C-alpha positions as CSV (number, residue, x, y, z in Angstrom):
1,M,0.0,0.0,0.0
2,H,1.2,3.5,-0.9
3,E,1.3,6.5,1.4
4,L,-1.4,9.1,0.9
5,R,-0.9,12.8,1.7
6,I,-3.6,15.5,1.4
7,S,-2.4,19.1,0.9
8,R,-3.7,21.9,2.9
9,Q,-5.5,23.3,-0.1
10,A,-7.1,19.9,-0.8
11,Q,-8.2,19.7,2.8
12,T,-9.7,23.2,2.5
13,D,-11.4,22.0,-0.8
14,L,-13.0,19.1,1.1
15,E,-14.2,21.3,3.9
16,D,-15.8,23.7,1.4
17,I,-17.5,20.8,-0.4
18,Q,-18.8,19.4,2.9
19,L,-20.1,22.8,4.0
20,R,-21.8,23.5,0.7
21,G,-23.3,20.0,0.8
22,L,-24.7,20.5,4.3
23,I,-26.4,23.7,3.2
24,E,-27.8,22.4,-0.1
25,F,-28.5,18.7,0.6
26,G,-28.5,18.1,4.3
27,A,-26.4,15.9,6.7
28,S,-27.3,12.4,5.5
29,A,-26.7,13.1,1.7
30,T,-23.5,15.0,2.5
31,R,-22.1,12.1,4.7
32,A,-22.8,9.7,1.9
33,F,-21.2,11.9,-0.7
34,M,-18.1,12.6,1.4
35,A,-17.7,8.9,1.9
36,G,-17.1,8.6,-1.8
37,F,-13.9,10.7,-1.4
38,D,-12.7,8.2,1.3
39,D,-13.3,5.4,-1.2
40,I,-11.3,7.1,-3.8
41,F,-8.4,7.8,-1.4
42,A,-8.4,4.1,-0.4
43,R,-8.4,3.0,-4.0
44,L,-5.5,5.4,-4.8
45,K,-3.5,4.0,-1.9
46,M,-3.8,0.5,-3.5
47,Y,-3.7,1.5,-7.1
48,P,-2.0,4.9,-7.5
49,L,-2.1,4.8,-11.3
50,H,-5.9,4.3,-11.3
51,G,-6.5,7.9,-12.2
52,R,-6.2,9.4,-15.6
53,A,-2.9,11.1,-16.6
54,R,-3.4,14.8,-16.9
55,P,-0.2,16.3,-18.5
56,E,-2.1,19.4,-19.5
57,Y,-2.0,20.4,-15.7
58,G,1.6,19.5,-15.1
59,R,4.0,16.6,-15.1
60,N,3.0,13.7,-12.9
61,V,-0.6,15.0,-12.4
62,R,-3.4,12.5,-12.5
63,S,-7.1,12.8,-11.7
64,C,-10.1,10.7,-10.5
65,L,-13.7,11.7,-10.9
66,H,-16.1,11.8,-8.0
67,A,-18.9,13.6,-9.9
68,P,-19.1,16.5,-10.1
69,Y,-15.6,16.9,-8.6
70,L,-12.1,16.0,-9.9
71,V,-9.5,14.8,-7.4
72,F,-6.1,16.0,-8.7
73,Y,-3.1,14.2,-7.4
74,L,0.6,13.6,-7.9
75,Y,2.2,10.1,-7.7
76,R,5.9,9.7,-7.3
77,A,8.2,7.7,-5.0
78,D,5.3,5.5,-3.6
79,V,3.5,8.6,-2.4
80,V,0.0,9.7,-3.6
81,S,-0.3,13.4,-2.9
82,I,-3.8,14.9,-3.2
83,Q,-3.3,18.4,-4.5
84,R,-6.8,19.8,-5.2
85,I,-10.4,18.8,-5.4
86,L,-12.2,21.0,-7.8
87,H,-15.6,21.1,-9.5
88,A,-15.2,19.4,-13.0
89,S,-16.5,22.6,-14.7
90,R,-13.7,24.7,-13.2
91,R,-10.5,25.3,-15.1
92,T,-7.4,24.9,-13.1
93,V,-3.9,26.2,-13.2
94,S,-0.7,24.0,-13.2
95,L,-0.7,21.5,-10.4
96,G,2.4,19.5,-11.1
97,E,6.0,19.8,-11.7
98,E,7.2,22.0,-14.5
99,A,8.7,20.2,-17.4
100,P,12.5,20.5,-17.5
């Protein structure tokens, strides 16, 4: 199993998603939805290449969909590093390492 790290920004993204969910959908629906992120994180610890390669966002960037959100992460040296969790309709800036 690989190590999983969640950046401060990704943690803030999760908190914002949860708060928005509580306001719009209630506690029960939000709990169920947020559990989906836990499932994705567990899958990435086991299968870090599960996500789609996203070179348009930077070198080593991959993503997984938990509709309507994309979980952007880096995988290198046996570490899965969750960088951001953004609504799929949102355009992002570079998340990975710059090409040499």
